[in-house]
C-alpha positions in Angstrom: 107.4 -16.8 -142.4 107.7 -13.7 -140.3 109.2 -15.7 -137.5 111.9 -17.0 -139.8 112.7 -13.5 -141.0 112.8 -12.2 -137.4 115.1 -15.1 -136.4 117.4 -14.3 -139.4 117.5 -10.7 -138.5 118.3 -11.5 -134.9 121.0 -13.9 -136.0 122.6 -11.2 -138.2 122.4 -8.7 -135.4 124.1 -11.0 -133.0 126.9 -11.7 -135.6 127.3 -8.0 -136.1 127.5 -7.3 -132.4 129.9 -10.2 -132.0 132.1 -8.9 -134.7 132.0 -5.4 -133.2 133.1 -6.7 -129.8 135.8 -8.8 -131.5 137.0 -5.7 -133.4 137.0 -3.6 -130.2 138.8 -6.1 -128.1 141.4 -6.9 -130.8 142.4 -3.3 -131.3 142.0 -2.5 -127.6 144.4 -5.3 -126.9 146.8 -3.9 -129.5 146.7 -0.5 -127.8 147.2 -2.0 -124.4 150.3 -4.1 -125.4 153.0 -3.5 -122.9 155.5 -0.8 -123.9 159.1 -0.7 -122.7 161.9 1.8 -122.0 165.5 0.8 -122.1 168.7 2.8 -121.6 172.5 2.2 -121.6 174.5 2.5 -118.4 178.1 3.8 -118.3 180.8 5.2 -116.0 181.1 4.6 -112.3 178.3 3.2 -110.0 177.3 6.7 -108.8 176.7 7.9 -112.4 174.8 4.7 -113.1 172.6 5.3 -110.1 171.8 8.8 -111.4 170.9 7.2 -114.8 168.7 4.7 -113.0 166.9 7.5 -111.1 166.2 9.3 -114.4 165.1 6.2 -116.1 162.7 5.2 -113.3 161.1 8.7 -113.4 160.8 8.8 -117.2 159.4 5.2 -117.4 156.7 6.2 -114.8 155.7 9.3 -116.8 155.6 7.5 -120.1 153.8 4.5 -118.5 156.4 2.1 -119.9 158.0 -0.9 -118.2 161.6 0.0 -117.4 164.3 -2.4 -118.5 167.1 -2.3 -115.9 170.6 -3.6 -116.6 172.9 -4.8 -113.8 174.8 -2.5 -111.5 178.4 -2.4 -112.7 181.3 -2.1 -110.2 184.9 -1.2 -110.7 186.2 0.5 -113.9 183.4 0.8 -116.4 183.6 2.5 -119.8 182.5 6.1 -119.9 180.0 7.5 -122.3 180.4 6.4 -125.9 178.2 6.4 -129.0 175.5 3.7 -128.6 177.0 1.1 -130.8 180.3 1.2 -128.9 178.6 1.0 -125.5 176.6 -2.0 -126.7 179.8 -3.6 -128.0 181.7 -3.2 -124.7 178.9 -4.0 -122.3 177.5 -6.8 -124.5 180.8 -8.7 -124.4 181.1 -8.3 -120.7 177.5 -9.4 -119.9 177.1 -12.3 -122.4 177.8 -15.6 -120.6 181.2 -17.1 -121.5 184.2 -18.8 -119.8 186.0 -15.6 -118.9 188.7 -17.5 -116.8 189.7 -19.5 -119.9 189.4 -16.7 -122.4 191.2 -14.1 -120.3 194.4 -16.1 -119.5 197.7 -14.2 -119.5 199.2 -13.7 -123.0 200.8 -16.9 -124.1 203.3 -17.3 -127.0 201.8 -19.1 -129.9 198.2 -18.2 -128.8 197.3 -15.2 -130.9 193.9 -14.8 -129.3 195.5 -14.3 -125.9 197.1 -11.2 -127.3 194.2 -9.8 -129.4 191.8 -10.1 -126.5 194.0 -8.2 -124.0 191.9 -5.0 -124.3 188.6 -6.8 -123.6 190.1 -8.9 -120.9 191.6 -5.9 -119.1 188.1 -4.5 -119.0 186.8 -7.8 -117.5 189.6 -7.9 -114.9 188.6 -4.5 -113.6 184.8 -5.1 -113.8 182.1 -6.9 -111.8 178.3 -6.8 -111.7 175.6 -7.3 -109.1 171.8 -7.0 -109.3 170.5 -3.5 -108.3 168.3 -5.3 -105.8 171.4 -6.0 -103.7 171.8 -2.2 -103.3 168.3 -0.9 -103.2 164.8 -2.0 -102.3 162.4 -1.2 -105.2 159.2 -2.3 -103.4 158.0 1.3 -102.7 157.9 2.0 -106.5 155.6 -0.9 -107.4 152.5 1.3 -107.4 154.1 3.7 -109.8 155.7 1.6 -112.6 156.7 -1.8 -113.8 160.3 -3.0 -113.7 162.0 -5.8 -115.6 165.7 -6.7 -115.0 167.8 -7.7 -118.0 171.2 -9.2 -117.4 172.6 -9.1 -120.9 173.2 -5.7 -122.4 172.2 -6.4 -126.0 169.4 -4.8 -128.1 169.0 -7.9 -130.2 168.7 -10.1 -127.1 166.2 -7.7 -125.5 164.0 -7.6 -128.6 164.1 -11.4 -128.7 163.1 -11.7 -125.0 160.3 -9.2 -125.4 159.1 -10.5 -128.8 159.6 -7.1 -130.4 160.9 -6.5 -133.9 162.8 -3.6 -135.4 159.7 -1.9 -136.7 158.4 -1.8 -133.1 161.6 -0.3 -131.8 162.6 3.4 -131.7 166.3 4.1 -131.0 167.5 7.5 -129.9 171.3 7.9 -130.4 173.0 10.5 -128.2 175.5 13.0 -129.8 177.3 13.5 -126.4 177.0 12.8 -122.7 174.5 15.7 -122.1 172.5 15.2 -125.3 169.1 16.3 -124.0 167.1 17.5 -121.0 163.5 17.0 -120.2 161.4 20.0 -119.1 157.8 19.5 -118.0 157.1 23.3 -117.9 156.8 24.2 -121.6 157.1 27.9 -120.9 160.4 27.3 -119.2 161.7 25.1 -122.0 160.8 27.8 -124.6 162.5 30.5 -122.5 165.8 28.5 -122.3 165.8 28.0 -126.0 165.1 31.6 -126.7 167.9 32.7 -124.4 170.3 30.3 -125.8 171.2 29.0 -122.4 170.7 25.3 -123.2 174.3 24.4 -122.5 176.4 22.9 -119.6 179.9 23.8 -118.7 181.7 20.6 -117.6 185.2 20.3 -116.3 186.5 20.3 -119.8 184.3 22.3 -122.2 180.8 23.6 -123.0 178.2 21.3 -124.4 174.8 22.4 -125.8 171.9 20.1 -125.2 168.5 19.5 -126.9 165.4 20.4 -124.9 162.5 17.9 -124.9 159.1 17.9 -123.2 157.4 14.6 -122.0 155.3 14.8 -125.2 158.4 14.2 -127.3 158.7 10.7 -125.9 154.9 10.1 -125.3 154.0 10.3 -128.9 156.4 7.5 -129.9 154.1 4.6 -130.8 156.8 1.9 -130.8 156.6 -0.7 -128.1 160.3 -0.4 -127.3 162.0 2.9 -126.7 165.8 2.4 -126.6 167.8 5.4 -125.3 171.5 5.9 -124.9 173.0 7.2 -121.7 170.7 9.4 -119.5 173.2 10.6 -116.9 172.8 14.0 -115.3 171.3 15.1 -112.0 169.6 18.1 -113.8 168.3 16.1 -116.8 164.8 15.6 -115.6 163.1 18.9 -114.7 159.6 18.3 -113.3 156.9 20.8 -112.6 153.8 18.7 -111.7 153.5 18.1 -107.9 152.9 14.4 -108.4 156.0 14.1 -110.5 158.1 16.1 -108.0 156.9 13.8 -105.3 157.7 10.7 -107.4 161.2 12.1 -108.1 161.7 12.5 -104.3 160.4 8.9 -103.7 162.8 7.6 -106.3 165.7 9.4 -104.7 164.8 7.9 -101.3 164.4 4.4 -102.8 167.9 4.6 -104.2 169.4 5.1 -100.8 171.7 2.1 -100.1 170.1 -0.8 -98.2 171.5 -1.7 -94.8 169.8 -5.2 -94.6 172.3 -6.9 -96.9 175.8 -8.2 -96.5 177.1 -4.8 -97.6 174.9 -3.1 -95.0 175.9 -5.6 -92.3 179.6 -4.8 -93.0 179.0 -1.1 -92.7 177.1 -1.4 -89.5 179.9 -3.6 -88.0 182.5 -1.0 -88.8 180.4 1.9 -87.5 179.9 0.0 -84.2 183.7 -0.7 -84.1 184.4 3.1 -84.4 182.0 3.9 -81.6 178.5 3.9 -83.0 176.3 6.1 -85.3 176.8 9.8 -84.9 179.7 9.4 -82.3 182.3 10.6 -84.8 182.7 13.3 -87.4 183.0 12.5 -91.1 184.6 13.6 -94.4 184.1 12.3 -97.9 187.2 13.4 -99.7 187.6 12.6 -103.4 191.1 13.0 -104.9 191.5 10.1 -107.3 190.0 11.5 -110.6 191.8 14.3 -112.4 189.2 17.1 -111.7 189.3 16.4 -107.9 193.1 15.8 -107.9 193.6 19.3 -109.2 191.6 20.8 -106.4 192.9 18.4 -103.7 194.9 21.0 -101.8 192.2 23.7 -101.9 189.6 21.1 -100.7 191.9 19.9 -98.0 192.2 23.5 -96.6 188.4 23.9 -96.8 187.9 20.7 -94.9 190.4 21.8 -92.3 188.6 25.1 -91.9 185.1 23.6 -91.8 186.0 20.9 -89.3 187.8 23.3 -87.1 184.7 25.6 -87.0 182.5 22.6 -86.1 184.9 21.7 -83.3 185.2 25.1 -81.8 188.7 25.9 -83.1 189.3 29.5 -84.1 189.8 30.1 -87.8 191.0 33.2 -89.8 188.4 35.7 -91.0 186.9 35.2 -94.4 188.5 37.2 -97.2 186.6 40.1 -98.7 184.1 39.6 -101.6 184.1 41.4 -104.9 181.2 43.1 -106.7 179.9 39.7 -107.8 179.7 38.4 -104.2 182.7 36.1 -104.7 185.6 35.8 -102.4 188.7 37.6 -103.6 190.8 34.7 -102.4 190.3 31.3 -100.9 189.4 31.2 -97.2 192.5 30.3 -95.2 192.6 27.2 -92.9 193.5 27.7 -89.3 197.2 27.9 -88.3 198.8 24.5 -87.9 198.9 23.4 -84.3 202.4 23.9 -82.7 202.4 20.7 -80.6 201.0 17.9 -82.6 200.6 14.4 -81.4 200.4 11.6 -84.0 198.6 8.4 -82.9 197.8 5.4 -85.1 194.3 4.0 -84.5 194.6 0.8 -82.6 192.5 -2.3 -83.2 190.9 -1.7 -79.8 189.9 1.9 -79.4 189.7 1.5 -75.6 193.5 1.1 -75.4 196.0 3.9 -74.7 197.2 6.3 -75.9 194.1 6.5 -78.2 191.6 6.4 -75.4 193.4 9.1 -73.4 193.9 11.5 -76.4 190.7 11.0 -78.5 187.1 11.7 -77.7 183.9 10.7 -79.4 181.3 13.4 -80.1 177.8 13.2 -78.6 175.3 11.5 -80.9 172.7 14.0 -79.5 172.8 16.6 -82.2 171.4 19.3 -79.9 174.5 19.2 -77.8 177.6 21.2 -78.8 180.8 19.6 -80.0 183.0 22.7 -79.6 184.6 21.5 -76.4 186.0 18.5 -78.1 188.2 20.5 -80.6 191.1 18.6 -82.2 190.5 15.5 -80.0 187.4 14.6 -82.0 187.2 11.1 -83.6 187.0 11.7 -87.3 186.4 9.1 -90.1 187.7 10.1 -93.6 186.4 8.2 -96.6 188.7 8.8 -99.5 190.0 7.3 -102.7 193.6 8.3 -101.7 195.5 5.0 -101.4 197.6 5.9 -98.4 196.6 9.1 -96.7 199.2 8.7 -93.9 202.0 8.0 -96.4 205.1 10.2 -96.1 204.5 11.6 -99.6 200.8 12.1 -99.1 199.4 15.6 -100.1 196.9 15.1 -97.3 199.3 14.3 -94.5 198.9 17.7 -92.8 195.3 16.8 -92.0 196.6 14.6 -89.1 198.3 17.7 -87.6 194.9 19.2 -87.1 192.9 16.1 -86.2 195.2 13.3 -85.1 192.2 11.1 -84.0 191.3 10.4 -87.6 190.4 6.9 -88.8 190.7 5.8 -92.4 189.5 2.6 -94.1 193.1 1.2 -93.9 192.7 1.2 -90.1 189.7 -1.1 -90.1 190.3 -4.7 -89.0 190.0 -7.1 -92.0 187.7 -9.5 -90.2 185.0 -6.8 -90.2 184.8 -7.2 -94.0 183.9 -10.9 -93.9 180.2 -10.4 -94.7 181.2 -9.2 -98.2 182.4 -12.7 -99.0 178.7 -13.6 -99.4 178.4 -11.4 -102.5 179.3 -12.6 -106.0 179.7 -11.3 -109.5 176.7 -12.1 -111.7 178.9 -13.1 -114.7 181.9 -14.7 -112.9 180.8 -16.1 -109.5 184.4 -17.1 -108.6 185.5 -13.4 -108.8 185.9 -11.9 -105.3 183.9 -8.7 -104.9 185.5 -7.3 -101.8 187.9 -4.9 -103.6 185.0 -3.6 -105.8 182.8 -2.9 -102.8 185.3 -1.1 -100.6 184.5 2.4 -102.0 180.9 1.8 -101.1 181.6 0.5 -97.6 184.1 3.4 -97.0 181.5 6.1 -98.0 178.6 4.4 -96.2 180.6 4.4 -93.0 181.3 8.1 -93.3 177.6 8.7 -93.9 176.9 7.5 -90.4 178.9 10.4 -88.9 177.3 13.0 -86.7 178.1 15.5 -89.4 179.9 15.0 -92.8 181.8 17.4 -95.0 181.7 16.4 -98.7 183.8 17.1 -101.8 182.5 20.0 -103.9 181.2 19.2 -107.5 181.2 15.5 -106.8 177.8 13.8 -107.4 178.9 10.8 -105.4 180.0 12.9 -102.5 176.7 14.8 -102.6 174.8 11.5 -102.5 176.8 10.5 -99.4 175.7 13.7 -97.8 172.1 12.8 -98.6 172.6 9.4 -96.9 173.9 11.1 -93.8 170.8 13.3 -93.8 168.5 10.2 -94.1 170.4 7.9 -91.7 171.4 10.4 -89.0 170.0 13.9 -89.2 166.3 13.1 -89.9 166.2 10.7 -87.0 166.6 13.8 -84.8 164.4 16.1 -86.8 167.2 17.9 -88.6 168.4 18.4 -92.2 171.7 19.5 -93.7 170.3 23.0 -93.9 170.2 23.0 -90.0 174.0 23.6 -90.1 173.9 26.6 -92.5 174.8 29.8 -90.8 
């Protein structure tokens, strides 16, 4: 009798324990379900890279798997409200017969006219995986990554098995909608001082201030953000997060072990080799930079002259705020200028008699080379040597200047191996030229970059990583 009671009690205890463990594992599994972070890319590739850097850091902090869309080349729509961005990017990334849909307008075919806007976007657009630009392997210990080709919230939810109740959507009010501050004291001080704004080229925009906890307390499995552009959006304080931010920046340096990198290395070798020439990254295409083109040209002329040992006028006086009362003047134009077109073979005359490579040894002076220095200018100006070019005077100062237009076409052949993700027959060469151009300039012994350009700043960082650090230097080594 007692034995039966004991057996019954033991059985009930085992059932209770079993239920307890089932309960624990069920809810533990619910808590441990993978969570995701998604964002919307926009604008040019440089801005997309800044967004990607911010997204990688935020995903690591939130312990969410990051959903990464493709890298978009060419003309990509700028920031828009979320629904509009989804509409534009969704149409471009959803598989379809673009070549048939986007035929020239045809009389009698109404759709060939109504689709002209979308097809114009397609004709100026291409996409490649981010892995063709960057090697993400160093980030594997810090976060999980998942690539998503189609930019669609519905498609993403379907792929992840997540419904609307498990999704939180944050809609931006403008391009600089929010910033993240890890230091709560700093965040409060900014709000109290009313300095939570940014002055862009066009106007002043106020932004919201969030701490990591703002996003960490979201229980939804999918956190869908809008655009997260901005090199000052993520303000870290913890040492481990500052280190991770730096690691992400280094991870997002362009790869050189791809067809893109092989093209760059071939051109650098053609010019004379890494660090044997001086470099300039000169943006003039977009309106803000176009307006400052002449001022920036004079700054480049002055800075390059100083680097080459050419005397320049004294700096203007400064006012009570420590600012120059006028722009620093470039050196006087040379009286006897010699113009020479870069030949296909740089060993041929008169180029080889007139022009001189600088030493790749950064400890040796370049001041004896002066105006004969070989210079590579990466620029979005279509024809820098053209008769009506605003930049033409540069060649009076430095006649041994090479531009992308001087590069033999056969050196670009490795780019033929790269294809658009959504239209494999579309040639990518024209989309990749700005990258090749800038990456070549980044192999210069020293590079001068366009002020207020995030892309130009990035090219300076590549120069530091690829050239300066190899010899134990940084860009700060050149500051006087």
